[in-house]
N, C-alpha and C positions, 0 to 999 in steps of 0.2 A: 687716979689711974692713968697712964698715960696711953694716948692711941698711939697703934704701931705706928704706921704710916708717917704721921707728921712728928711723933715727939712729943707734942705737947698735951695737956689736959684739958678734959672739956670746956674747963669754965676760961681759959688765956683768951687776955681779949688779943685781938689781932694773929690769935696762933695759925696758922698754917694748917688750912682742910686739907680731904682729899679731893683731887681737880677733879673736876666734873668729865664725865664719860664722855669721849668724842662720838663723832657718830657711826662711824666706821663700828665701835663698841658696843651700841645701840642697837644697830643695825644687825650686825653679826652675832649678837650677844654674848660680845665676851664682856669676863671679868663681872664685878656687881655693880648693873649700870644704875640702881638706885631710883630715885624722882623721877628724872628725865624718861628714862627709859616705862614707865611705867605710863606716864602720862601719857607717852606717845603711843604708847599699847592700848591703853585706852580711847584712845582720839581714834585709831584708826577702827575699832570696835563700832563705835558711833557714827564713823565715817561709813562702814558697811553696810549699818544699817540704811540710812540714808541714801544711798547706793541704790539699797536693795528697793526701799520706798518708791525712789525714784525710777525705777526699771518697772516694778510694777504698776505704777501708773501709766508710765507708757504703754505695758503690756496692754492693760486695761482700755485705755481711749484706743487701740488700735484696735482693737477686740469690736469696741462699736464702731467703729470705721468700717472695718472688713465686710460690714454687714453681712452679718451671718455665713463667713469665710467666701462672697462672692468675689473679692476685691483679693488679690495673689499678693500685689506690697502690706498693705494693713495685716497681713493673715500673716505673712513671715515674719515680718517687725513685730507680731504680738507671741508670735513662739520662739522670736530669738531675745525678746524683753525678758519675758517670763521663765525662760532656762536662766538670763544672768541672775535674775532677782532671785532663781531659788537656791542658787550656785552660795552665792550671798550669805544667802540665808540660812545654809548647811554652813558655812564657814563658820558664824557666829555662834550656832551652836556647842560648838567646840566651849565658849568660855560663859555663855549667856545661855538663861533656862531659857525651854521652848514656848512655856507658856509667856514669858516676859515679851520674848521677839516677837511671838506673831500678835500679841495685843497691841505693839504696838507698831508695828508695822501694817496690821490689817487695821487697824486704827486709822492711822496716818494716811491710807493709802484712799479710803472710805471717805475721809475729809478731802483730799484731793481730788478724786475723780468727784464728787461734789460738784466741787466749783470750777473745772474744767469742763464738764458735761453741762453743765448751767453757760457757759460763754463758748465753747464750743458746738453743741448739739442740741441749744437750747430748751433746755428741760430746766424745770420751774421746780422749786422746794416749795412744801408748804411749811408753814409754822411747826408741826410735829417733826417734820423732819429737820428741822435748823434746830431745833433743842433737840433731839437724839442727838445729832453731830456735835452740839457743844459739850453735851454727855461726857463723848466720846474722846474731846479733846481733854475734858477735863480727866477723865479716867487714864489717859498717856500722860498729863502733868501729876497727876497723885501719883503714880509706878515710875515717874523719873523723881521726882522730888523727894517721894519719903519710903520710897521701898527699898529694903536690904541687896535683896538680888539682883539690882541691878549694875553692873560695874558702876561708880562711880568716881 
């Protein structure tokens, strides 16, 4: 069977294949972008999730620094950071299940906040807390490595 665009058979050595889509095609969705577009789209989903975790972490750190909303700067930063984080989460829910997104977002947020609190606010963790956080990390890893509900 001949390929409609190149005129070659699938087994032809050195046959001309379809050209890779341009960035214009990928960005604007024209044609059949194939693997590069799918890869970029998946990468964007994970970037949105990473940014959502980052802004959630900034917001939670600012919440602690606001001293129960008595300091205006950290209070404003907290509200803005949470707004960005939730916006990014809302975008993700178009393509990923809410349970998976929330598990990864909250799990990583807990881990990052524990580390930040240790260094910035001198909040120590006992062995049970460390084991619990390690279990959260393991759970996030299981979801990402073995679950078919996430976009790999």
